[in-house]
C-alpha positions, 0 to 999 in steps of 0.5 A: 741225772747222775749228780742229783742222783749223787745227791739224794742217795746222799741224803737217803744214807745220812738219815741212815748213819745218823740214827745208828750213830744216836741208837748206838750212842743210846744203847752206850749211855752216852747224851750226843748233840743233837745238833748235827741231826737237826743239821745234816736230818731235818725230817728227823724232827717227825722222829718225836713221833715214833717214841713208843713205836714198836721195831717196826713202825719204827723203821717204818719212819725211819724209811719215810724219813732218808725217803725225805731228807733224800727229797730234800738233798736232790733238790741242791744237787737238781740245781748243781746240775743244772748250773754244770750244763749252763757251763758245761759247752754242748758238742752239737754235730 
């Protein structure tokens, strides 16, 4: 369960870090490639609907995007946790 939570937390944080990176780059006049955004946070495609949203609605939208990204990252975490439990010998007392 700890592995799944760590993967989910990583997915949640990655979405916010990418939002911060692209917001700062846009503010500084840069136009970075969106390839890392699409690869690391596929749910960010939903941000297209947030173009004309207020700050509050935009942040709520990114909260939903980061939550869905956390779920997306939790899936390989669950698979890895399952494989680790299969490999780890069980202790029977």
